C-alpha positions in Angstrom: 39.3 14.1 6.3 36.3 12.8 4.4 36.3 9.4 2.6 37.4 9.2 -1.0 35.3 7.7 -3.8 37.0 4.3 -3.6 36.3 4.0 0.1 32.7 5.0 -0.4 32.2 2.5 -3.2 33.7 -0.2 -0.9 31.2 0.8 1.8 28.3 0.6 -0.7 29.3 -2.9 -1.7 28.5 -4.1 1.8 25.6 -1.8 2.7 22.4 -3.9 3.1 20.3 -1.0 1.9 22.1 -0.4 -1.4 21.5 -2.3 -4.7 23.9 -1.6 -7.6 22.8 -2.4 -11.1 24.3 0.2 -13.5 23.5 -0.2 -17.2 26.9 -1.9 -17.8 25.9 -4.9 -15.7 22.0 -4.8 -15.8 21.8 -7.0 -18.9 23.8 -9.8 -17.3 22.7 -9.7 -13.7 19.1 -10.8 -12.9 17.1 -8.5 -10.5 14.9 -10.8 -8.5 13.2 -8.1 -6.5 11.2 -6.6 -9.4 7.6 -6.8 -8.1 8.8 -8.1 -4.8 10.5 -5.1 -3.0 7.9 -5.2 -0.2 8.2 -8.9 0.2 12.0 -9.4 0.0 13.5 -6.1 1.3 11.0 -4.0 3.2 9.0 -7.0 4.6 5.7 -5.0 4.8 2.8 -4.0 2.5 3.4 -0.2 2.7 3.4 2.1 -0.3 6.6 2.7 -2.3 7.8 6.1 -3.3 10.8 6.8 -5.5 13.2 9.7 -5.6 14.8 9.7 -9.1 18.1 11.5 -9.4 18.4 11.4 -5.6 21.9 12.7 -5.3 22.9 12.6 -1.7 19.5 11.2 -0.7 18.3 14.1 1.4 14.7 13.8 0.3 14.7 10.0 0.5 15.9 10.0 4.1 14.0 13.1 5.1 10.7 11.7 3.9 11.4 8.3 5.4 11.8 9.9 8.8 8.6 11.8 8.4 6.6 8.8 7.1 7.7 5.5 8.8 4.8 3.7 7.2 5.9 4.4 3.7 8.8 2.8 1.9 11.3 5.2 0.1 13.8 4.3 -2.6 16.4 6.7 -3.8 17.7 6.1 -7.4 20.8 7.6 -8.9 23.9 6.5 -10.9 26.3 8.6 -8.8 27.3 6.2 -6.0 29.7 8.5 -4.2 26.8 11.0 -3.7 24.3 8.3 -2.7 26.7 7.0 -0.1 25.8 10.0 2.1 22.1 9.1 2.4 22.7 5.4 2.6 25.2 5.8 5.4 22.8 8.1 7.3 19.8 5.7 6.9 21.9 2.8 8.2 23.2 4.9 11.1 19.7 6.0 12.1 18.3 2.5 11.7 15.7 3.5 9.0 14.2 0.3 7.8 11.9 2.0 5.2 14.8 3.3 3.1 16.7 1.7 0.2 18.9 3.0 -2.6 19.2 1.7 -6.1 22.3 2.7 -8.1 21.4 2.5 -11.7 20.7 4.5 -14.9 17.2 6.0 -14.8 16.8 5.3 -18.5 16.3 1.6 -17.5 14.3 2.3 -14.3 11.4 0.1 -15.5 13.6 -3.0 -15.3 13.5 -2.8 -11.5 9.8 -2.2 -10.7 6.7 -4.2 -11.7 3.3 -2.9 -12.8 1.6 -0.7 -10.1 4.4 -1.3 -7.6 5.1 2.4 -7.0 2.7 5.1 -5.8 4.7 8.3 -6.2 7.8 9.7 -7.8 9.8 12.7 -6.6 12.1 14.6 -9.0 14.3 16.9 -7.0 16.6 19.4 -8.8 17.0 17.2 -11.8 19.3 18.3 -14.6 17.0 20.3 -17.0 18.7 18.8 -20.0 18.0 22.0 -22.0 19.4 20.6 -25.3 18.1 17.0 -25.1 14.3 16.6 -24.5 14.7 12.8 -24.4 16.8 13.0 -21.3 14.5 15.3 -19.3 13.0 13.3 -16.4 9.7 15.0 -17.1 9.7 14.2 -20.8 7.0 12.0 -22.3 9.9 9.5 -23.0 10.2 9.0 -19.2 6.5 9.4 -18.5 5.9 6.3 -20.7 8.4 4.4 -18.6 6.9 5.6 -15.3 3.6 4.3 -16.5 5.0 0.8 -16.5 5.3 0.7 -12.8 3.5 3.7 -11.3 0.0 3.0 -10.2 -2.7 4.5 -12.4 -3.1 8.2 -11.5 0.1 8.1 -9.3 1.7 11.4 -8.4 4.7 13.0 -9.9 6.4 15.7 -7.8 8.8 18.2 -9.4 10.9 20.5 -7.2 13.4 22.6 -9.1 15.4 25.8 -9.4 15.2 25.7 -13.2 12.7 27.9 -14.9 13.4 26.1 -18.1 12.5 22.6 -16.7 9.5 24.0 -14.7 8.1 25.7 -17.8 8.7 22.7 -20.0 7.0 20.4 -17.5 4.0 22.8 -17.2 3.6 22.7 -21.0 4.0 18.9 -21.1 1.4 18.6 -18.3 -1.0 20.9 -20.1 -0.5 19.4 -23.6 -1.4 16.0 -22.3 -4.2 17.1 -19.9 -2.5 15.5 -16.9 -4.4 16.4 -13.7 -2.6 19.3 -12.0 -2.6 18.9 -8.2 -0.5 21.9 -7.2 1.8 24.4 -8.7 3.8 27.4 -7.4 6.6 29.4 -9.0 7.9 30.6 -5.7 7.6 27.9 -3.1 9.0 29.7 0.0 6.8 32.7 -0.5 3.6 30.7 -1.1 1.0 31.3 1.6 -1.8 28.9 2.8 0.2 25.6 2.8 -0.7 23.3 5.7 2.0 22.5 8.2 2.7 19.0 6.9 3.1 20.2 3.3 5.5 23.0 4.5 7.5 20.4 6.4 7.7 18.0 3.4 8.6 20.8 0.9 11.0 22.3 3.4 13.4 19.4 3.1 16.4 20.9 1.3 18.9 19.1 -0.9 22.5 20.1 -1.3 21.8 21.6 -4.7 18.7 23.4 -3.5 20.7 25.2 -0.7 23.2 26.2 -3.4 20.6 27.7 -5.7 18.8 29.5 -2.8 22.1 31.1 -1.8 22.3 32.4 -5.4 18.9 34.1 -4.9 16.9 31.7 -7.2 13.2 31.0 -6.6 12.4 27.4 -5.9 9.5 26.0 -8.0 7.3 23.1 -7.2 4.4 21.3 -8.9 2.7 17.9 -8.7 0.4 16.2 -11.1 -1.2 12.8 -11.6 -0.1 10.4 -14.4 -3.0 8.3 -15.7 -2.2 5.2 -17.7 -4.7 6.0 -20.5 -4.0 8.2 -23.5 -1.1 8.8 -25.9 1.4 11.3 -24.7 2.7 14.2 -26.9 5.7 16.4 -26.5 4.9 20.1 -26.3 6.2 22.0 -29.4 7.3 25.2 -27.8 10.4 27.4 -27.5 11.5 28.0 -23.9 14.2 30.5 -22.8 17.2 28.7 -21.4 18.4 29.2 -17.9 21.2 31.7 -18.4 23.1 30.6 -15.3 23.2 27.1 -16.6 23.6 27.8 -20.4 26.8 29.7 -20.2 27.8 30.6 -23.9 25.0 28.7 -25.5 22.0 30.2 -27.3 19.4 31.8 -25.0 16.5 29.9 -26.5 15.9 26.2 -27.0 15.1 24.5 -30.2 11.5 23.3 -30.5 10.9 20.1 -28.7 9.4 17.4 -30.8 7.8 14.1 -30.1 10.3 11.4 -29.1 
């Protein structure tokens, strides 16, 4: 029988690779590693890559095993899910992995200017009714700018046509340099072996969506520090398999 939530949370309290600062305590508990993750925890000068909304941490752990000279941090508020990746990383002795349990809305409290090189967004909730909560919205892009190096890379891997379309409009509206884009990842030809291996890491949710016959979409773009960011004013069809009885079109997104 698997562990229950309380047992997992008890494990997380003693795991050396887990740091827990949910919004409810972040205002009252200082975070001394901001700007010092390499010095205090990783004890190296290697690049730092974040997976935001990491769930069970499949990408965080998978990438860490592929790239031992890069530091990876999975971020999510769901501790019971995060336990899976944190436990695996400890069991396999991965020293380039950490997990931060917090609300992504306050992610900039934990990283200093230019401390992070890349961000992965893997199967994020598309937040079809709330643009401000989308992890690819300009609201979050402005926060990422506070700690992502100038021109750092944002990766989006998703089943959601809504989120993929929205992010494409956002990238185009703000002239963010597009590095790669495909609407059907596993039927895209010409990818090199390493890229195939990286993008072939599958999360729990990805496996679920593939079983339902959905195409997996992927794009990456650079996020320069210069320039004001604008929300795209467009209407985008909702994902019917997610929207249930709601309207099939979104309201226009406006600047936040």
